[in-house]
Structures are given as structure tokens and as C-alpha cells.
C-alpha positions as CSV (number, residue, x, y, z in Angstrom):
1,M,13.7,21.6,16.7
2,K,16.8,23.8,16.2
3,Q,16.9,26.2,13.4
4,H,19.6,25.5,10.7
5,S,21.2,27.7,8.4
6,Q,20.8,27.1,4.5
7,K,24.1,25.4,4.0
8,N,22.8,23.0,6.7
9,I,20.8,21.0,4.0
10,L,19.6,17.6,3.6
11,R,22.9,15.4,2.7
12,S,21.8,12.1,2.1
13,F,18.9,9.5,2.5
14,T,20.0,6.5,4.7
15,R,16.8,4.6,5.1
16,Y,13.4,4.7,3.5
17,E,10.8,2.0,4.6
18,T,7.1,1.7,4.7
19,V,5.2,-1.1,6.2
20,S,1.9,-0.4,5.4
21,T,0.1,-3.1,7.5
22,L,1.8,-1.7,10.3
23,G,1.0,1.8,9.6
24,I,4.7,3.0,9.9
25,L,6.6,5.2,7.7
26,D,10.2,5.6,8.6
27,I,12.7,8.0,6.9
28,Q,16.3,8.5,8.5
29,L,18.4,11.5,6.9
30,E,21.4,13.2,7.6
31,L,22.3,17.1,7.7
32,N,25.5,18.6,6.8
33,D,26.5,19.1,10.3
34,D,26.5,15.1,10.7
35,A,23.2,15.5,12.9
36,K,20.9,12.5,12.1
37,I,17.3,12.6,12.1
38,N,14.7,9.9,12.3
39,I,11.1,10.7,11.1
40,E,8.5,8.3,12.0
41,I,4.6,8.1,11.2
42,Q,2.9,5.8,13.5
43,L,-0.8,5.2,12.7
44,K,-1.5,2.4,15.3
45,Q,-0.6,2.7,19.1
46,K,1.8,0.3,20.2
47,Y,2.3,-0.9,24.0
48,N,5.1,0.9,25.8
49,W,5.7,3.4,23.1
50,K,7.5,6.1,25.4
51,K,10.2,3.2,25.9
52,R,10.0,2.3,22.6
53,S,10.6,5.7,21.1
54,V,13.6,6.3,23.7
55,F,15.2,2.9,22.8
56,Y,15.6,3.6,19.0
57,L,16.8,7.0,19.8
58,A,19.5,5.8,21.9
59,K,20.2,3.0,19.3
60,M,20.7,5.8,16.8
61,F,22.7,7.9,18.8
62,T,25.2,4.8,19.4
63,A,25.3,3.4,15.9
64,D,28.2,5.1,14.6
65,L,30.3,4.4,17.7
66,R,32.6,1.3,17.2
67,R,34.4,-0.3,20.0
68,G,37.2,1.9,21.1
69,E,36.4,4.8,18.9
70,D,36.2,8.5,20.8
71,Y,32.8,10.0,21.8
72,E,33.6,12.9,19.5
73,K,32.3,10.6,16.8
74,A,28.9,10.4,18.1
75,K,26.4,12.6,16.0
76,R,23.6,14.6,17.2
77,C,20.4,12.6,16.9
78,V,16.8,13.6,16.6
79,V,13.8,11.4,16.3
80,I,10.6,13.1,15.2
81,T,7.4,10.9,15.8
82,I,4.0,11.8,14.1
83,L,1.4,9.9,15.6
84,D,-2.0,9.4,14.9
85,F,-3.2,8.8,18.4
86,E,-2.7,10.3,21.9
87,L,0.2,9.6,24.2
88,E,-0.6,8.0,27.5
89,D,-0.1,10.1,30.6
90,C,0.8,13.2,28.6
91,V,-0.3,16.4,30.2
92,S,0.4,18.8,27.5
93,T,-2.3,20.3,25.5
94,D,0.3,21.4,22.5
95,Y,0.2,18.8,19.4
96,H,3.8,19.6,19.4
97,N,6.2,18.4,22.0
98,I,10.1,18.6,22.3
99,Y,12.0,16.5,24.7
100,M,15.8,16.7,25.4
101,L,17.9,16.3,28.6
102,R,17.6,19.1,31.2
103,D,18.3,19.4,35.0
104,Q,15.7,19.9,37.5
105,N,15.8,23.6,36.8
106,G,15.4,23.4,33.1
107,N,18.8,24.0,32.1
108,L,20.0,22.3,28.8
109,Y,22.6,19.3,29.9
110,T,23.3,18.4,25.8
111,D,21.6,18.7,23.0
112,V,22.6,15.5,21.2
113,L,19.7,13.8,22.0
114,E,16.4,15.4,21.0
115,L,12.7,13.8,20.7
116,H,9.7,15.5,19.3
117,T,6.1,14.0,19.2
118,I,3.7,15.6,16.7
119,D,0.1,14.4,18.0
120,L,-2.4,14.6,14.9
121,K,-5.4,13.9,17.3
122,K,-4.7,17.3,19.0
123,K,-5.7,20.7,17.5
124,P,-3.4,23.7,17.2
125,H,-3.9,26.6,19.4
126,K,-5.6,29.3,17.2
127,E,-4.2,32.1,19.5
128,Q,-0.7,30.7,19.2
129,P,-0.1,29.9,15.7
130,C,3.3,28.6,14.3
131,P,4.6,27.2,10.8
132,L,4.2,23.7,11.9
133,D,0.4,24.3,12.1
134,E,0.1,24.0,8.3
135,W,2.0,20.8,8.2
136,H,-0.3,19.5,11.0
137,C,-3.4,20.5,8.6
138,L,-1.8,18.6,5.7
139,F,-1.2,15.4,7.5
140,N,-4.9,15.7,8.7
141,A,-5.9,16.5,5.1
142,E,-8.7,14.0,3.9
143,T,-9.9,15.4,0.7
144,E,-8.7,17.2,-2.4
145,E,-10.8,20.0,-1.1
146,D,-8.8,20.2,2.0
147,L,-5.4,20.1,-0.1
148,D,-6.7,23.1,-2.2
149,M,-7.9,24.8,1.0
150,I,-4.4,24.7,2.4
151,K,-2.5,25.4,-0.8
152,S,-4.8,28.8,-1.2
153,G,-3.6,30.4,2.3
154,T,0.0,29.2,2.4
155,K,3.1,31.1,1.4
156,N,5.1,28.0,2.5
157,L,7.0,26.6,-0.7
158,G,7.5,23.2,1.0
159,I,3.8,22.9,1.7
160,I,3.2,23.5,-1.9
161,E,5.3,21.1,-3.2
162,A,4.1,18.3,-0.7
163,I,0.5,19.2,-1.9
164,K,1.5,19.1,-5.6
165,E,3.2,15.6,-4.7
166,L,0.1,14.3,-3.2
167,K,-2.2,15.2,-5.9
168,E,0.3,13.7,-8.6
169,I,0.2,10.3,-6.5
170,S,-3.3,10.3,-6.3
171,L,-3.7,11.1,-10.1
172,T,-1.3,8.2,-10.5
173,D,-3.2,5.8,-8.6
174,R,-6.5,7.0,-10.5
175,L,-4.9,6.3,-13.8
176,R,-3.2,3.1,-12.6
177,Y,-6.8,2.0,-11.3
178,E,-8.4,3.2,-14.9
179,H,-5.5,1.3,-16.9
180,E,-6.3,-2.0,-14.7
181,M,-10.1,-1.6,-15.2
182,R,-9.3,-1.6,-19.0
183,L,-7.1,-4.4,-19.0
184,K,-9.6,-6.4,-16.9
185,A,-12.0,-5.4,-19.3
186,K,-10.0,-6.8,-22.2
187,R,-9.2,-10.1,-20.5
188,D,-12.7,-10.4,-19.2
189,R,-13.6,-10.1,-23.4
190,R,-10.7,-12.7,-24.2
191,A,-11.9,-14.9,-21.6
192,E,-15.5,-14.9,-22.8
193,D,-14.4,-15.2,-26.7
194,K,-12.4,-18.1,-26.0
195,F,-15.5,-19.8,-24.1
196,V,-17.9,-19.1,-27.0
197,Y,-15.1,-20.5,-29.2
198,V,-14.6,-23.7,-27.1
199,Q,-18.3,-24.1,-26.4
200,G,-18.8,-23.7,-30.2
201,Q,-16.3,-26.5,-30.8
202,K,-18.3,-28.8,-28.4
203,D,-21.6,-28.1,-29.7
204,G,-20.3,-28.7,-33.3
205,I,-18.8,-32.0,-32.2
206,E,-22.0,-33.2,-30.6
207,I,-24.3,-31.8,-33.8
208,G,-21.9,-33.8,-36.1
209,K,-21.8,-36.9,-34.1
210,A,-25.5,-36.8,-34.1
211,Q,-25.8,-36.2,-37.8
212,G,-23.5,-39.1,-38.4
213,F,-25.2,-41.4,-36.4
214,S,-28.3,-40.5,-38.1
215,V,-26.8,-41.2,-41.5
216,L,-25.3,-44.6,-40.3
217,I,-28.6,-45.7,-39.0
218,D,-30.5,-44.8,-42.0
219,Y,-27.9,-46.9,-44.0
220,M,-28.2,-49.9,-41.8
221,R,-32.0,-49.4,-42.3
222,S,-32.0,-49.6,-45.8
223,N,-29.9,-52.5,-45.6
224,G,-32.6,-54.3,-44.0
225,L,-31.3,-54.4,-40.5
226,S,-33.5,-54.5,-37.4
227,D,-33.5,-52.2,-34.5
228,E,-31.9,-54.8,-32.3
229,Q,-29.3,-55.6,-34.8
230,I,-28.6,-51.9,-35.5
231,I,-28.0,-51.4,-31.5
232,A,-25.8,-54.1,-31.8
233,E,-23.8,-52.9,-34.4
234,L,-23.3,-49.6,-32.6
235,M,-22.3,-51.1,-29.5
236,V,-19.7,-52.8,-31.2
237,K,-18.5,-50.4,-33.8
238,C,-18.9,-47.1,-31.8
239,R,-18.4,-48.4,-28.5
240,L,-21.6,-47.2,-27.1
241,S,-23.7,-48.7,-24.1
242,R,-27.2,-50.3,-25.0
243,E,-28.7,-47.3,-23.5
244,E,-26.9,-44.9,-25.6
245,A,-27.5,-46.9,-28.8
246,S,-31.2,-47.3,-27.8
247,S,-31.4,-43.5,-27.6
248,L,-30.0,-42.8,-30.9
249,L,-32.9,-44.8,-32.4
250,H,-35.6,-42.6,-31.0
């Protein structure tokens, strides 16, 4: 990508979108010289990816022009696609490739459209190192040890800041997980306590009923009622079936 002066810094984020189910990270930003940059991370290969990337680059270029407006309002557009798969029919062995509008002799026609592909599956050329290699390694890092190794070997402040952010995000995720586990333990304990309480109530009611029936039966027997008469009384007064009333006498 073209080198820009320090003054030509990021002016504004115009879009930030993540779709985890599709493996997409899409960031669009604008520089002080009105150049627009779209950075997209794609984890899963899509059909006709090359045509898709050119289509969105063209849409980016025409998005700012309304009907009847001068072409001078069209801004330079750069698309950077970071891919976790190898492009079909790509003969280049480089992981970073730049595509622009040129003639058959390689002469630049215009720089208003620029497309970058960064293939994470390809390895950097050790004999031809470049500053982008560190970012390539960062995107491929899988463990905290990988991050520490990259950090110890770089002087790039952007890389160091990115590693710091990644570690903070990782720490935040761990703390969030631990917090959720503590909340889950509290919820489980409350649910268990409530179960014991409710079950105790049920058991108490059942014990109370049994004791009450026992006292009532003893009272009827002391008044000379036969078992058959007691069963009949229990069926009427306590609304029990014959089987339930009979079981209380044994």
C-alpha cells in the first residue's frame, strides 16, 4: 500500500462490523487525504471470491458520487483482504499481493483503485523480510507464548499495542468466564436450597397428615367404632377413596 505522511492519519471510522458465524471482520476508515480503506478478514472461502472483492471495491469507489456530481469527488479506494485460505489460480508465492490498474507494460493507469490480498496460509520469505511479516505472524499467533515471542522481537509500536489489546481482551474473557462461573454456582446453590425447602414443606405436610390421621383413628376407636365404620368416616369426612382409607388402618 502507498506510504502516507504522518499528517495523513486516520480521520474516522465509518463502519465496524463483525459476523462471527460467517468469519468476517469488516472495518472501513477514511484518511485525511480522503482516501478510503476497507479492511476485511475472511476465514471461510466463498465462491467467486475474486469477483466479489472487485465488486465491493467498485461499490466503494462509486458510493460517494451522486447523480450529476463531478468525478473529482470520487475518492481513492483501497481494499485489504486478509484471507485464511489460498486464492484459487493465484500463481504468486508471496503472501502479500497488490493489484492495481496497469497497462500491458506494467505502467500505472490510475491509483484510484487498489486491492491487497494477505494470505495467512502462505509463509513470509525469510530471505526477503518486510515490516508486514510481523503482522502476518501476529494474525497467525495461537497462544500467549506466540504473542510474547513476537513482542520480544519487535520494535513496532503498533504491534506492541495490538498485543497489549489482545492480552486485555483475553484477560477480560477469562475474568468474564470466572464471574459467570461464580454466578452459576450461586444460582445453583439457591436452586438447591429452594428444592430442599420445598421438599421439606412437602415432607412436613405428609408427616403432619399421617400424624393427624393416626390421632383421628385412635379417637374413633376409643369411641367404639369398628374398622369398617372408621373407613366409612374417613371416606366421607376426609374425602379419601376406600383404598386410601383402608391403608391408614394398617
